[in-house]
Steps between C-alpha positions, in 0.01 A plus 500: 500500500533776240139612545550624868406862549546714807280792587627741753260697714582839637356426840784258584779744405688643794433862585802707564341844534234603739200724444580720799616851409856578585679816622327787661171419331497160670603661835200743483267217418640272780453787747128513402514858370381390148311203360643507144803614312336810352403636841843422647657691205290800584595485863865483407459794259346702779785418734755602234323833441484565871873434532585739224280771649656453843843522342406835349301646787710405809823679394291812414336502843797408716782649302793350314681394817727788577699790359775459243845579628642837426782523237844458643621852393226662699585293814872583465429874463279498809752310710799711392325841556653707773295538807455844645 
């Protein structure tokens, strides 16, 4: 009985991970926009660059969203001025 030997083979070991890419890379590949991880990475890089450019250009084109309020001292002086 002492000369028993066991050989384990890797093909019978359970697989806990999957080969599918995760995160946004996997999402781009599932949508069919890219065939491999490298192309999906380039697509995501392009999306990130476009988002940064839009964040810079849109406020310049459409303005910052309004005027800043006037200082309170100037408002008080205008309101307290005698009318003629």
